[in-house]
C-alpha positions in Angstrom: 75.3 125.8 100.8 74.9 127.9 97.2 76.1 126.1 93.9 78.9 127.1 91.8 79.1 130.4 90.4 77.1 132.0 93.7 78.3 134.6 95.5 78.6 134.3 99.1 78.7 137.3 101.2 80.0 137.0 104.7 80.4 139.6 107.3 83.7 140.4 108.7 82.4 141.1 111.9 83.9 139.4 115.0 86.7 138.2 112.7 89.5 139.4 115.2 91.5 140.7 111.9 92.0 144.1 111.3 89.8 146.5 109.4 89.4 146.1 105.7 91.1 142.5 106.1 87.8 140.6 107.3 86.2 137.4 106.0 84.8 137.0 102.5 83.7 135.0 99.8 83.9 135.3 96.3 82.1 133.7 93.1 83.4 130.0 92.6 84.4 129.1 88.9 84.7 125.4 88.8 88.1 124.0 87.5 87.8 121.5 84.8 88.3 118.2 87.4 85.5 119.9 89.6 81.9 118.6 88.6 79.5 121.4 87.6 76.8 119.8 89.5 78.8 120.0 92.8 76.4 121.2 96.1 79.1 122.4 98.1 81.6 124.6 96.7 82.5 128.0 98.2 85.5 130.1 98.4 86.4 132.2 102.0 89.0 134.6 102.3 89.8 135.5 105.8 92.5 138.6 106.0 91.9 139.2 102.3 94.7 142.1 102.6 97.2 139.9 104.3 96.5 137.3 101.6 97.1 139.8 98.8 100.5 141.1 100.1 101.5 137.2 100.9 104.8 136.2 99.6 105.0 132.8 100.8 101.6 130.6 100.6 101.2 127.3 101.9 99.1 124.7 100.1 97.2 122.5 102.2 94.3 119.8 100.6 92.1 118.4 103.2 89.4 115.4 103.6 87.8 114.9 107.0 90.6 116.2 108.9 88.9 117.9 111.7 90.7 116.1 114.2 93.9 116.6 112.8 93.9 119.8 111.3 93.4 122.2 114.1 97.5 120.9 115.3 98.9 121.8 112.0 97.6 125.2 112.0 98.7 126.1 115.5 102.4 124.7 114.3 102.1 127.4 111.4 100.3 130.2 113.2 103.5 131.6 114.8 105.4 131.8 111.6 103.0 133.4 109.2 103.1 137.1 109.9 106.8 137.4 110.1 106.9 136.2 107.0 104.2 137.6 104.8 102.9 133.8 104.8 98.9 132.7 104.4 97.7 129.2 104.0 95.5 127.9 101.1 93.1 125.2 102.4 91.6 122.8 99.8 89.1 120.9 101.4 87.7 118.6 99.3 85.0 115.9 99.3 84.9 116.1 103.3 82.1 114.8 105.4 83.2 116.4 108.5 83.4 119.7 110.0 87.0 120.6 108.4 86.1 123.8 107.1 83.9 125.1 109.6 87.0 124.6 112.1 89.3 125.7 110.1 87.6 129.2 109.3 87.1 129.3 113.7 91.0 128.4 113.9 91.9 131.3 111.7 89.4 133.9 112.8 90.6 133.0 116.3 94.5 133.0 115.4 94.1 136.1 112.8 95.7 133.4 110.1 95.6 134.8 106.8 93.6 132.0 104.8 92.2 131.1 101.6 89.4 128.2 102.1 87.7 126.3 99.3 85.3 123.6 100.2 83.5 121.4 97.4 83.7 118.1 95.5 86.7 117.3 93.5 85.3 114.4 91.1 88.5 113.3 89.7 92.3 113.6 90.4 92.3 113.2 94.0 95.0 115.0 96.2 96.7 116.3 92.8 93.6 118.1 91.9 93.1 119.4 95.4 97.1 120.9 94.9 96.3 122.1 91.5 93.0 124.0 92.3 95.4 125.7 95.2 97.8 126.8 93.0 95.0 128.3 90.7 93.7 130.2 94.1 97.0 131.4 94.6 97.5 132.9 91.3 94.0 134.5 91.4 94.3 135.7 95.4 97.8 136.4 96.5 99.0 137.9 93.4 102.4 138.8 95.1 102.9 135.4 96.4 106.6 134.1 95.2 107.0 131.1 97.0 104.5 128.0 96.9 104.8 125.5 99.7 103.0 122.1 100.5 102.2 120.3 103.6 99.8 117.9 104.7 96.8 118.7 107.0 97.5 115.7 109.0 101.5 116.8 109.4 103.4 119.2 112.2 106.0 121.3 110.6 108.2 122.5 113.2 109.1 125.7 114.4 111.3 127.7 111.7 110.0 125.7 108.7 108.6 128.3 106.5 111.9 130.5 106.7 113.7 127.5 106.3 111.7 126.7 102.7 111.8 130.1 101.7 115.4 130.2 102.5 116.1 127.5 100.2 114.1 129.0 97.3 116.0 132.0 97.1 118.9 130.8 95.5 116.9 127.4 94.2 113.6 126.9 92.3 112.5 124.1 94.0 113.5 122.3 97.4 112.4 119.4 99.1 112.7 119.1 103.0 113.0 116.5 105.7 110.0 114.4 106.8 109.7 112.3 109.9 107.3 110.5 111.6 105.7 112.0 114.9 108.1 110.5 117.4 105.6 109.4 120.2 103.2 107.7 117.1 106.1 106.0 116.0 107.4 104.7 119.4 104.0 102.8 119.5 104.5 101.0 116.2 105.6 97.2 116.9 108.9 95.7 116.6 108.1 93.8 112.9 107.1 97.4 111.5 110.4 98.8 112.7 112.3 96.1 111.5 111.1 96.4 107.8 111.0 100.4 108.3 114.9 99.7 109.1 115.4 97.7 106.0 113.6 99.9 103.8 115.6 102.8 105.1 119.0 101.2 104.6 118.4 99.8 101.2 117.4 104.1 100.2 120.7 104.7 101.9 122.6 102.3 99.7 120.8 103.6 96.5 121.6 106.8 97.3 125.4 106.4 97.8 125.3 104.0 94.4 123.8 106.7 92.5 126.2 109.3 94.0 129.2 107.2 92.8 127.9 106.8 89.5 127.0 110.5 88.9 126.7 112.2 86.3 125.6 109.2 84.1 123.4 107.6 87.1 121.2 110.2 87.1 120.4 112.9 90.0 119.6 110.7 93.0 116.0 108.9 94.0 112.9 110.9 93.8 111.9 111.3 97.4 109.6 114.3 96.8 106.7 114.4 99.8 103.8 116.7 99.4 104.4 116.8 103.2 107.2 119.3 102.8 108.0 120.5 99.3 108.7 124.0 98.3 108.4 125.6 94.7 109.3 129.0 93.4 105.8 130.2 92.0 107.5 131.0 88.5 108.7 127.7 88.6 105.7 125.9 89.5 104.0 127.7 86.3 106.6 127.1 84.2 106.1 123.1 84.4 102.6 123.4 84.7 101.7 122.6 88.0 100.5 119.8 89.8 99.1 117.3 87.7 95.6 116.0 88.5 97.1 112.2 89.9 95.3 110.6 92.8 98.8 109.7 94.0 102.8 110.6 93.5 101.6 114.2 92.3 104.6 115.3 94.2 107.5 112.9 92.7 105.5 113.8 89.3 106.2 117.4 89.4 109.5 116.8 90.9 110.4 114.7 87.6 109.4 117.3 85.6 111.4 119.9 87.5 114.5 117.7 86.9 113.8 117.2 83.3 113.3 120.8 82.8 116.8 121.6 84.4 115.3 123.8 87.4 117.7 123.9 90.1 116.5 122.0 93.3 117.4 121.9 96.7 117.3 119.8 99.8 116.4 121.9 102.8 117.8 119.8 105.8 116.9 122.1 108.4 113.4 122.4 107.2 111.6 119.7 108.8 107.9 118.4 108.9 106.6 115.6 111.4 104.2 113.2 109.5 101.3 111.2 111.1 101.7 107.2 111.5 98.2 106.8 110.7 97.3 103.7 108.7 94.3 105.2 107.5 95.1 108.1 104.8 93.5 109.7 102.2 95.5 109.2 99.0 96.2 105.6 97.3 99.5 104.3 97.5 100.6 107.0 99.8 102.1 107.1 103.0 99.4 105.6 105.1 99.0 102.8 102.8 102.6 102.0 103.2 102.3 101.9 106.9 98.4 99.7 106.3 100.9 97.2 104.2 103.8 96.7 106.7 101.1 96.6 110.0 99.6 93.9 107.7 102.8 92.1 107.0 102.2 92.7 103.3 104.8 94.6 100.9 105.2 98.0 100.9 105.4 100.0 97.6 107.5 102.8 97.3 108.2 104.3 93.9 111.7 105.3 94.7 113.0 102.0 94.9 114.6 100.2 92.2 116.1 96.6 92.5 119.9 96.0 91.9 119.6 95.0 88.3 117.8 98.3 87.4 120.6 100.4 89.4 123.0 98.8 87.1 121.7 99.2 84.0 120.8 102.6 84.7 123.8 104.7 83.3 123.3 103.2 80.4 119.8 102.9 79.4 116.6 105.0 79.6 114.6 103.3 82.8 111.4 103.6 83.5 110.7 104.1 87.1 107.3 105.7 87.7 105.6 102.5 88.9 105.2 101.9 92.6 107.2 98.5 93.3 107.1 96.0 96.1 110.0 96.1 98.8 109.7 92.5 99.2 110.1 91.8 95.5 114.1 92.5 95.7 115.3 94.7 99.0 115.5 91.5 101.4 117.5 89.8 98.2 119.3 92.6 97.1 120.3 94.5 99.7 123.9 92.4 100.5 124.4 92.7 97.1 123.9 96.4 96.5 126.2 97.2 99.9 128.8 95.1 98.2 128.5 97.0 94.9 128.7 100.1 96.7 132.0 99.0 98.3 133.4 97.8 94.9 132.7 101.7 93.4 133.7 103.6 96.3 137.3 101.8 96.0 137.6 102.9 92.3 140.0 105.6 92.4 138.3 107.9 89.4 135.0 108.0 87.7 136.2 106.7 84.5 137.0 103.8 86.7 133.7 103.5 88.2 132.4 103.5 84.6 134.5 101.3 83.5 133.7 98.6 85.8 129.8 98.9 85.6 130.4 98.8 81.7 131.7 95.6 82.2 129.1 94.3 84.1 126.7 95.6 81.6 128.0 94.0 78.7 128.7 90.5 80.8 125.1 90.6 82.0 123.7 91.3 78.5 126.3 89.3 76.6 127.2 92.1 74.7 130.2 92.5 72.6 133.0 95.2 73.4 133.2 94.9 77.4 136.6 96.6 78.0 138.9 93.6 79.9 
């Protein structure tokens, strides 16, 4: 393969695409997180006219995904044309035939595709998604909505339309993420028990935060790169994805919140995700699955101990670090449920604030607690 900066010239013949929209390759300019010494960097565009006209682009990072990527592309294929949608695929640090298979499927199924293949030396999945955003800016100038999913995920029928619908009035949107049913059913009972406890704690936390709003914040940050969408002007307005090895999705949502952008949750935008225990991003979903299967504490950057939740209305609490579910979920869940019940019985927001302030002052031994 050519080195960075070398132009590829691939013929359009045999692509199955309309005349003038064949497969092309272009000079590759390396972003700062791509090594200049990379021996495998190329950019191929399939269906160039359709890509340039695309108003929706789905960004998919892929590393060693030859087995599962075709399933993802097959789920997206019938959704692209009606909505002027295209795909940008970042095949980074792959050792298998991911790129070759993706190109073959794009030609067979007539998928508008931007494919980048090369090495990313730092920044992991965040750097890959960031590169995808840069390619969208350069190659799909009419893009309004940038969506994100994973190579091992299966977007449901109507997913693109549902996300685009939410983004017509919101600046960014999260969607519904569920495990692939057959893979979830194959998990051992201990995994299901721990997952149920985790889900219940998350539910109680959401209820708690909704009761203490607006001082309690904006709810949990449950953003997932498997199902996320953002208006492209908002994406560029907050600086795009940060080159982070993991949690780049929640980092982006946190910056959107801080900037006051309009956020939505598209409940009808469903993506099913793999339950594999060997993933690509450290501290990602696969890591949590592997930890639970091994009987180890799983981590989730969205979870907070009850003590932190009780302080949150009155302090700027730091919440970006992953925390162990076993550290507090089992011990805190009953007390958290009691707090949700107590707060729900308060007749007004002021009464809830008064109750929390009394607890805060008592816990921190501060004078001035209301009697």
